[in-house]
C-alpha positions as CSV (number, residue, x, y, z in Angstrom):
1,X,49.3,-66.3,6.4
2,X,45.8,-67.3,8.0
3,X,45.4,-69.7,10.9
4,X,42.6,-71.4,11.6
5,X,40.2,-74.4,13.3
6,X,38.9,-77.4,11.9
7,X,36.4,-78.8,13.9
8,X,33.0,-79.0,14.7
9,X,33.3,-79.2,18.8
10,X,32.0,-76.1,19.9
11,X,33.6,-76.1,23.6
12,X,37.2,-77.4,24.4
13,X,40.2,-76.7,23.0
14,X,41.7,-78.0,19.6
15,X,44.4,-77.0,17.3
16,X,45.5,-74.5,14.8
17,X,45.7,-75.0,10.7
18,X,47.0,-72.4,8.2
19,X,48.0,-72.6,4.7
20,X,50.8,-72.3,2.7
21,X,49.2,-71.0,-0.6
22,X,52.2,-70.1,-3.0
23,X,53.3,-69.3,-6.9
24,X,56.5,-69.8,-6.8
25,X,57.3,-72.2,-5.9
26,X,54.2,-73.9,-6.5
27,X,52.8,-75.1,-3.5
28,X,49.4,-75.3,-1.4
29,X,49.1,-77.0,1.0
30,X,47.2,-76.8,5.1
31,X,49.5,-78.0,7.9
32,X,48.4,-78.5,11.6
33,X,50.4,-75.6,13.8
34,X,50.0,-78.0,16.9
35,X,49.5,-74.6,18.5
36,X,46.5,-75.4,20.6
37,X,43.7,-72.6,21.6
38,X,40.5,-72.3,23.4
39,X,37.8,-73.4,21.0
40,X,35.0,-70.5,22.5
41,X,37.8,-67.8,23.1
42,X,39.3,-68.3,19.5
43,X,36.4,-67.9,18.0
44,X,35.4,-65.1,19.9
45,X,38.4,-63.1,19.0
46,X,37.6,-63.9,15.5
47,X,34.2,-62.2,15.5
48,X,35.5,-58.6,15.1
49,X,39.2,-56.6,15.6
50,X,37.8,-55.1,19.1
51,X,37.4,-58.5,20.3
52,X,40.6,-60.0,18.6
53,X,42.5,-56.9,20.4
54,X,41.4,-57.7,23.3
55,X,42.5,-61.5,22.8
56,X,45.8,-60.6,21.9
57,X,46.2,-58.9,25.4
58,X,45.0,-61.7,27.0
59,X,47.7,-64.5,29.0
60,X,46.6,-67.1,27.0
61,X,46.0,-65.1,23.3
62,X,49.3,-63.0,23.3
63,X,50.9,-66.6,23.7
64,X,49.1,-67.9,21.0
65,X,49.9,-65.0,18.4
66,X,53.5,-65.3,19.6
67,X,53.4,-68.7,18.3
68,X,51.9,-68.3,15.2
69,X,53.9,-65.5,14.4
70,X,57.3,-67.6,14.8
71,X,55.9,-70.3,13.0
72,X,54.8,-68.1,10.1
73,X,58.4,-66.5,9.9
74,X,59.9,-69.6,10.0
75,X,57.9,-71.2,7.2
76,X,58.5,-67.8,5.3
77,X,62.2,-68.3,6.2
78,X,62.8,-71.3,4.2
79,X,61.0,-70.3,1.1
80,X,63.3,-67.3,1.3
81,X,66.3,-69.3,1.8
82,X,65.1,-71.6,-1.3
83,X,65.4,-74.9,0.7
84,X,61.1,-75.4,-0.4
85,X,61.4,-76.2,-4.1
86,X,57.6,-78.1,-4.3
87,X,55.4,-80.6,-2.8
88,X,57.9,-82.8,-2.1
89,X,59.3,-80.6,0.6
90,X,55.7,-80.1,3.0
91,X,58.2,-82.3,5.6
92,X,60.5,-79.5,5.9
93,X,57.6,-77.3,6.6
94,X,56.0,-79.6,9.1
95,X,59.8,-80.2,10.9
96,X,60.1,-76.3,11.2
97,X,57.0,-75.4,12.8
98,X,57.4,-78.8,15.5
99,X,60.7,-76.8,16.1
100,X,59.1,-73.7,16.9
101,X,56.1,-74.7,18.6
102,X,57.6,-77.6,21.0
103,X,60.8,-75.7,21.7
104,X,59.0,-74.4,25.0
105,X,58.2,-78.1,25.5
106,X,61.7,-79.1,24.9
107,X,63.3,-76.6,27.0
108,X,61.0,-77.8,29.8
109,X,62.1,-81.4,29.1
110,X,65.5,-80.5,28.9
111,X,65.2,-78.7,32.5
112,X,63.9,-81.9,33.9
113,X,66.5,-84.2,32.7
114,X,69.2,-81.7,34.0
115,X,67.2,-81.0,36.9
116,X,67.0,-84.9,38.0
117,X,70.2,-85.4,37.2
118,X,71.2,-82.9,39.7
119,X,68.6,-84.9,42.1
120,X,70.7,-87.9,41.2
121,X,74.1,-86.5,41.7
122,X,73.1,-85.0,44.9
123,X,71.4,-88.2,46.1
124,X,74.8,-90.1,44.8
125,X,76.7,-87.9,46.9
126,X,74.7,-87.7,50.3
127,X,74.7,-91.8,49.7
128,X,78.7,-91.5,49.5
129,X,78.6,-89.6,52.9
130,X,77.0,-91.6,54.5
131,X,79.6,-94.2,54.7
132,X,81.6,-91.6,55.4
133,X,80.8,-92.6,59.0
134,X,82.6,-94.8,60.9
135,X,79.7,-97.2,62.0
136,X,78.0,-97.1,58.4
137,X,80.9,-98.1,56.8
138,X,81.5,-100.9,59.1
139,X,78.4,-102.5,58.9
140,X,78.6,-102.3,54.9
141,X,81.8,-103.4,54.7
142,X,81.3,-106.6,57.1
143,X,78.0,-107.3,55.1
144,X,80.2,-107.2,52.3
145,X,82.8,-109.7,53.5
146,X,80.1,-111.8,54.8
147,X,78.4,-112.2,51.6
148,X,81.5,-112.6,49.5
149,X,81.2,-109.1,47.1
150,X,84.3,-107.7,49.3
151,X,87.5,-110.7,48.5
152,X,91.0,-110.0,49.5
153,X,93.3,-111.1,47.3
154,X,90.6,-112.5,45.0
155,X,89.1,-114.4,47.2
156,X,86.3,-114.9,49.8
157,X,87.0,-114.4,53.3
158,X,87.0,-117.3,55.5
159,X,84.9,-118.3,58.4
160,X,87.4,-117.6,61.0
161,X,87.8,-114.3,59.4
162,X,84.5,-112.9,59.2
163,X,84.5,-114.0,62.4
164,X,87.0,-112.0,63.6
165,X,85.2,-108.5,62.1
166,X,81.9,-109.8,63.5
167,X,83.8,-109.6,66.8
168,X,85.8,-106.2,66.3
169,X,82.3,-104.9,65.3
170,X,81.1,-105.8,69.1
171,X,84.0,-103.6,70.4
172,X,83.6,-101.0,68.3
173,X,80.1,-100.3,68.2
174,X,80.1,-99.4,72.3
175,X,83.3,-97.4,71.6
176,X,81.3,-95.1,69.0
177,X,78.4,-94.8,70.8
178,X,77.6,-91.5,72.5
179,X,80.8,-89.8,71.0
180,X,80.4,-86.5,68.9
181,X,83.3,-87.9,66.2
182,X,81.3,-90.1,64.0
183,X,83.3,-90.0,60.3
184,X,87.0,-91.2,59.5
185,X,87.6,-87.5,58.9
186,X,87.4,-86.9,62.6
187,X,90.2,-89.8,63.8
188,X,93.1,-88.0,65.6
189,X,95.7,-89.2,67.2
190,X,93.7,-88.6,70.5
191,X,90.9,-90.9,69.4
192,X,93.0,-93.6,68.3
193,X,94.2,-93.4,72.2
194,X,91.2,-93.7,73.3
195,X,90.1,-96.4,71.6
196,X,93.1,-98.8,72.5
197,X,92.5,-97.4,76.5
198,X,88.9,-98.4,75.5
199,X,89.9,-101.9,74.7
200,X,92.5,-102.6,77.4
201,X,89.5,-101.6,80.4
202,X,87.4,-104.2,78.7
203,X,89.7,-106.4,80.2
204,X,91.4,-107.8,76.9
205,X,94.4,-109.5,76.7
206,X,97.2,-107.2,74.8
207,X,97.2,-109.9,71.5
208,X,93.2,-109.1,71.5
209,X,94.0,-105.4,71.9
210,X,96.9,-105.1,69.0
211,X,94.2,-107.4,66.8
212,X,91.3,-104.8,67.3
213,X,93.7,-101.8,66.7
214,X,94.8,-103.8,63.6
215,X,91.4,-104.0,62.4
216,X,90.5,-100.6,63.1
217,X,93.1,-99.3,60.9
218,X,92.6,-101.9,58.1
219,X,88.9,-100.5,58.2
220,X,90.3,-96.9,57.6
221,X,92.4,-98.2,54.7
222,X,89.4,-99.9,53.1
223,X,87.2,-97.0,53.5
224,X,90.4,-95.1,52.0
225,X,90.1,-97.3,49.0
226,X,86.4,-96.4,48.7
227,X,87.0,-93.1,48.6
228,X,84.7,-92.9,52.0
229,X,88.3,-91.4,53.7
230,X,90.2,-88.7,53.2
231,X,91.8,-87.9,56.6
232,X,95.9,-89.6,56.6
233,X,95.9,-89.4,60.4
234,X,93.4,-92.1,60.3
235,X,96.0,-94.3,58.3
236,X,99.0,-94.3,60.7
237,X,100.2,-94.2,64.1
238,X,97.8,-96.8,65.5
239,X,99.0,-98.3,68.8
240,X,100.9,-101.9,67.9
241,X,102.2,-104.5,69.9
242,X,102.9,-108.3,71.1
243,X,102.0,-110.2,73.8
244,X,104.0,-109.1,76.8
245,X,106.1,-111.9,79.1
246,X,103.4,-112.0,81.6
247,X,100.7,-112.2,79.3
248,X,102.4,-115.7,77.3
249,X,102.3,-117.3,80.6
250,X,99.4,-118.0,80.6
251,X,99.8,-120.2,77.3
252,X,99.9,-123.6,79.1
253,X,100.3,-127.1,77.0
254,X,99.4,-130.8,78.5
255,X,101.7,-133.0,79.0
256,X,101.8,-136.8,77.4
257,X,101.2,-137.9,81.0
258,X,98.3,-135.5,81.7
259,X,96.8,-135.8,78.3
260,X,97.3,-139.9,79.1
261,X,95.0,-139.4,82.2
262,X,92.6,-137.2,80.3
263,X,92.0,-140.2,77.2
264,X,91.2,-142.8,80.3
265,X,89.0,-140.4,82.7
266,X,85.4,-142.0,82.5
267,X,83.4,-139.8,80.7
268,X,79.4,-139.6,79.1
269,X,77.4,-138.1,76.4
270,X,79.0,-134.7,75.2
271,X,81.5,-134.3,77.9
272,X,83.2,-137.5,76.1
273,X,82.8,-136.7,73.1
274,X,84.5,-133.2,73.9
275,X,86.8,-134.5,75.8
276,X,87.7,-137.2,72.8
277,X,87.7,-134.0,70.0
278,X,89.9,-132.2,71.9
279,X,92.3,-135.5,72.8
280,X,92.6,-135.8,68.9
281,X,93.5,-131.8,68.4
282,X,96.3,-132.4,71.2
283,X,98.2,-135.0,68.7
284,X,97.6,-133.7,65.1
285,X,98.2,-130.4,65.7
286,X,95.5,-128.4,64.6
287,X,93.4,-125.6,65.7
288,X,89.7,-126.2,66.7
289,X,88.3,-125.0,63.3
290,X,89.9,-127.9,61.8
291,X,89.9,-130.5,64.3
292,X,86.5,-129.8,64.8
293,X,85.1,-130.6,61.2
294,X,87.0,-133.7,60.7
295,X,84.9,-135.8,58.1
296,X,85.2,-139.3,56.7
297,X,86.0,-137.3,53.4
298,X,89.5,-136.2,54.9
299,X,90.3,-140.1,55.5
300,X,92.7,-142.1,53.3
301,X,94.6,-145.4,54.0
302,X,97.8,-146.0,52.0
303,X,100.3,-148.9,52.1
304,X,97.9,-149.4,55.7
305,X,99.0,-146.5,56.7
306,X,95.7,-144.4,57.7
307,X,95.9,-140.4,56.5
308,X,94.6,-137.1,57.4
309,X,94.4,-134.6,54.6
310,X,92.6,-131.3,54.1
311,X,92.5,-127.8,53.5
312,X,93.0,-125.3,56.9
313,X,90.2,-122.9,57.4
314,X,92.6,-120.3,58.5
315,X,95.3,-120.4,55.7
316,X,94.3,-122.8,53.2
317,X,97.4,-124.8,53.5
318,X,97.3,-128.2,52.6
319,X,97.8,-130.7,55.1
320,X,98.8,-134.3,55.4
321,X,98.9,-136.2,58.7
322,X,99.7,-139.4,58.9
323,X,97.4,-140.9,61.6
324,X,99.7,-143.7,63.8
325,X,98.7,-143.0,67.0
326,X,96.1,-145.9,68.2
327,X,93.9,-144.0,70.5
328,X,93.4,-141.7,67.9
329,X,92.2,-144.1,65.2
330,X,89.9,-145.9,68.4
331,X,88.2,-142.4,68.9
332,X,88.0,-141.9,64.8
333,X,86.1,-145.3,64.4
334,X,84.3,-144.6,67.6
335,X,82.5,-141.5,65.6
336,X,82.4,-143.1,62.1
337,X,85.3,-140.8,60.9
338,X,82.9,-138.2,61.5
339,X,82.8,-135.3,63.8
340,X,79.4,-134.2,65.3
341,X,79.5,-130.4,65.2
342,X,79.7,-128.1,68.3
343,X,80.1,-124.7,68.8
344,X,83.3,-123.0,70.3
345,X,81.9,-121.4,72.8
346,X,79.8,-124.6,73.9
347,X,82.9,-126.9,73.6
348,X,85.2,-124.2,75.9
349,X,82.2,-124.9,78.7
350,X,82.5,-128.1,78.9
351,X,86.4,-128.4,78.8
352,X,86.3,-126.3,81.5
353,X,84.4,-128.8,83.8
354,X,86.2,-131.9,82.5
355,X,89.8,-130.1,83.4
356,X,87.9,-128.9,87.1
357,X,87.0,-132.4,87.6
358,X,90.4,-133.7,86.2
359,X,92.7,-131.5,88.4
360,X,91.4,-133.1,91.4
361,X,92.9,-136.7,90.6
362,X,95.9,-135.4,87.7
363,X,98.0,-132.8,91.2
364,X,100.0,-131.2,88.2
365,X,97.0,-129.5,86.7
366,X,96.7,-127.7,90.1
367,X,100.2,-126.1,89.3
368,X,100.4,-122.5,90.2
369,X,100.3,-120.1,86.8
370,X,101.0,-116.3,86.5
371,X,98.8,-114.6,85.0
372,X,98.0,-110.9,83.7
373,X,95.6,-109.6,85.6
374,X,92.0,-108.2,83.8
375,X,89.1,-106.0,84.3
376,X,87.2,-109.3,84.6
377,X,89.4,-111.2,86.8
378,X,92.1,-109.2,88.7
379,X,93.7,-112.6,90.0
380,X,97.9,-112.8,89.2
381,X,97.8,-116.6,89.9
382,X,95.5,-119.2,88.3
383,X,95.7,-122.8,88.5
384,X,96.9,-124.8,85.4
385,X,93.3,-126.4,84.6
386,X,92.0,-122.7,84.4
387,X,93.9,-121.7,81.6
388,X,92.8,-124.8,79.1
389,X,91.4,-123.5,75.8
390,X,90.6,-125.5,72.6
391,X,94.0,-124.2,71.7
392,X,95.7,-125.7,74.3
393,X,95.5,-128.8,72.4
394,X,97.2,-127.1,69.1
395,X,100.4,-125.7,71.5
396,X,100.4,-129.3,73.5
397,X,100.9,-131.3,70.7
398,X,103.4,-129.1,69.2
399,X,105.4,-128.8,72.5
400,X,105.1,-132.7,72.6
401,X,106.7,-133.6,69.4
402,X,109.3,-131.1,69.8
403,X,110.1,-133.1,73.6
404,X,110.1,-136.2,71.9
405,X,113.2,-135.5,69.3
406,X,111.6,-138.0,66.4
407,X,110.8,-135.2,63.9
408,X,112.9,-132.3,62.9
409,X,111.7,-128.6,62.6
410,X,110.3,-129.0,58.9
411,X,108.4,-132.2,59.6
412,X,106.8,-131.2,62.6
413,X,106.0,-127.7,60.8
414,X,104.2,-129.9,57.9
415,X,101.8,-131.1,60.5
416,X,101.2,-127.9,62.1
417,X,100.9,-126.1,58.8
418,X,103.1,-123.4,60.2
419,X,104.9,-121.3,58.0
420,X,107.3,-119.3,59.6
421,X,109.7,-121.2,62.3
422,X,109.5,-118.0,64.2
423,X,105.2,-118.3,64.9
424,X,105.9,-122.4,65.0
425,X,108.9,-121.4,68.3
426,X,105.6,-119.7,70.1
427,X,103.6,-122.7,70.1
428,X,106.7,-124.5,72.1
429,X,105.9,-123.9,75.6
430,X,108.4,-125.6,78.0
431,X,109.4,-123.9,80.9
432,X,113.2,-122.3,81.6
433,X,113.4,-125.2,84.6
434,X,111.9,-127.7,81.7
435,X,114.2,-126.8,79.0
436,X,117.1,-127.0,81.8
437,X,116.2,-130.5,82.4
438,X,116.6,-130.9,78.9
439,X,119.6,-130.0,78.4
440,X,120.9,-131.6,81.4
441,X,119.5,-134.9,80.2
442,X,121.2,-134.7,77.1
443,X,124.7,-133.8,78.9
444,X,124.4,-136.9,80.8
445,X,123.6,-138.9,78.1
446,X,126.8,-137.2,76.1
447,X,128.8,-138.0,78.9
448,X,128.0,-141.6,79.1
449,X,128.2,-142.1,75.6
450,X,132.0,-140.7,76.2
451,X,132.8,-142.9,79.3
452,X,131.1,-145.9,77.1
453,X,133.3,-145.3,74.2
454,X,136.7,-144.9,76.7
455,X,135.3,-148.6,78.6
456,X,135.6,-150.3,75.6
457,X,138.7,-148.9,74.0
458,X,140.5,-150.1,77.4
459,X,138.8,-154.2,77.0
460,X,139.9,-153.6,73.5
């Protein structure tokens, strides 16, 4: 089989052609071999046997001659196997040629594809491994919570939960700063204990420490769920607990008299607005996240009674509250049934100055309350007004409802939105002596009732 070039060019490259000339089966045709050669070198090689021998010994020549031999063998195999019966089978020859000539290219392409796949797997593994780093996974997880791609029970995290995860990060990152342990795999019992001690040394209350420890444990479980944490030690053994008795003493409430004095307090501007919003919260028994976003879409009037209905921000529970307190109705009218927005921090700052001023005229607000010392404030005794915050409103409402005796526990829980009696009862902040006084009043009332009955019997 003879190979030749079909070009008028005198330099550069071109492909070799070959001719098939068979009597049986009859076939005479020229085919492109797709073998590329240097025109000048090929021409010179075919001038003499000596030049051809020299060409065959060169790297390019050896490669070209090897390919031409493989093409010739492939074509001959087609005829010997009887697969070629005539000119209609020319495509079989073309296919055989390309299979031989481009085998190396196909191999190169296959190897390149395999290399790219290996690199992609390596990058994917590196990407996965980077989230074994506690801080990097926290940032990724927080981002998912914030944009809604990570959900809880199929629902997006509520704003207060997002805020809680953000607050957790503000303690996690300082704790991790400078530590040699960076990944979930490196979490040990000592690591867990050191995190708890770090939180305690930051001056946090025990309830806050417990919440942040629970967040870290939840983070470890989430990392395990996504395949970034294989450390069983990180999933159990975290210290948990509840606020102790000393700490719970700091949870105060405002009496009806103290709330009335607050309501009558002459205030202007934002301080008046903060007072009004807090007062509403202390009557409707809701959290700041709910009483701070009251707007006119939440109101409806049924048979002459105004009702406030909304879905609680924290729990999603539907709440309907009858508004019968004239003071609260006046406040709602004052703001067009829609409160202006204010941040929790700003709200508490103004609230602090308001009660500091009110305490000068209301002695009960100067009552000394035992408190748990912290790193920021080592005092074990504080005055009542110093312990008042946005959440005191909810605590006050629940306690005063209970003291009034007008509603049973189920009715009070329907207003506050509590789902368990245990948590609800934690909000009732009657002191031991105050509770004893209530018992004494009931016993006295019972004795009086019995005496009245005996007196009426004698008269009869």
